[in-house]
C-alpha positions as CSV (number, residue, x, y, z in Angstrom):
1,M,-14.9,-25.6,5.7
2,D,-14.6,-29.1,4.2
3,I,-11.2,-29.5,2.7
4,A,-9.4,-32.9,2.4
5,Y,-6.3,-33.0,4.5
6,N,-4.0,-33.6,1.5
7,D,-5.7,-30.8,-0.5
8,F,-5.1,-28.3,2.2
9,D,-2.0,-26.3,1.0
10,L,-0.2,-24.3,3.6
11,V,1.7,-21.3,2.3
12,C,4.8,-20.7,4.5
13,E,6.3,-17.3,4.1
14,Q,8.3,-14.8,6.1
15,A,6.3,-12.2,7.9
16,V,9.0,-9.6,7.2
17,D,11.4,-10.3,4.4
18,F,14.2,-7.7,4.6
19,E,15.9,-9.2,1.5
20,A,12.8,-8.7,-0.6
21,L,12.5,-5.1,0.7
22,K,16.1,-4.4,-0.1
23,A,15.8,-5.8,-3.6
24,N,12.9,-3.3,-4.1
25,G,14.9,-0.4,-3.0
26,F,13.9,-0.3,0.7
27,N,17.0,-1.0,2.8
28,V,15.3,-0.6,6.2
29,E,16.7,-3.5,8.2
30,H,19.4,-1.4,9.9
31,F,16.6,0.8,11.5
32,F,15.4,-2.3,13.4
33,T,18.7,-3.9,14.2
34,D,20.0,-0.6,15.6
35,Q,17.1,-0.6,18.0
36,G,17.7,-4.2,19.1
37,W,14.6,-5.6,17.3
38,S,16.5,-8.5,15.5
39,Q,15.3,-11.1,18.0
40,F,11.7,-10.0,17.5
41,F,11.9,-10.5,13.8
42,D,13.8,-13.8,14.2
43,S,10.8,-15.1,16.2
44,L,8.3,-13.7,13.7
45,N,10.2,-15.5,10.9
46,G,10.8,-18.5,13.1
47,P,9.7,-22.1,12.6
48,I,6.3,-23.0,11.2
49,Y,4.6,-26.2,12.2
50,P,2.6,-27.2,9.1
51,I,1.2,-30.4,10.5
52,L,-0.1,-28.6,13.5
53,V,-1.7,-25.9,11.4
54,K,-3.2,-28.4,9.0
55,D,-4.7,-30.3,11.9
56,F,-6.0,-27.2,13.8
57,W,-7.4,-25.0,11.1
58,P,-10.1,-27.2,9.6
59,R,-11.5,-27.8,13.2
60,C,-11.9,-24.1,14.0
61,E,-15.3,-22.6,14.3
62,I,-16.2,-18.9,13.9
63,F,-18.8,-17.4,16.2
64,D,-20.3,-14.0,15.8
65,K,-21.0,-11.8,18.8
66,A,-24.7,-12.6,19.1
67,E,-24.0,-16.3,19.1
68,A,-21.2,-15.9,21.7
69,D,-23.5,-13.9,23.9
70,R,-26.2,-16.6,23.7
71,E,-23.7,-19.3,24.6
72,Y,-22.4,-17.2,27.5
73,I,-26.0,-16.7,28.9
74,A,-26.7,-20.4,28.6
75,K,-23.4,-21.3,30.4
76,V,-24.2,-18.8,33.2
77,A,-27.7,-20.3,33.5
78,E,-26.2,-23.8,33.9
79,D,-24.1,-22.7,36.8
80,V,-27.0,-21.1,38.7
C-alpha cells in the first residue's frame, strides 16, 4: 500500500464506548463493573500511539498460506 505518511489518517476511537451505548438506551456498564472487568476495558480504551501505528502499518506485508508454506520449506532447506 503506497500512502504518503502525511496522507495516512489514523482513526482513534474507543473499542467499547459505554457512554454511547447508554445514550442509545443500553446501560450495560454495570454488568461489567460488577464482575471486575473495569481494568480490562480501561486497557482496551487505553493509550494509542499514532506515530508508531503510522510507521508500522505501511511496512506490513500480507502473506497467504501457500506463500508462507513455500517460505517455510525454503528456510528448512537452508538449515539442512
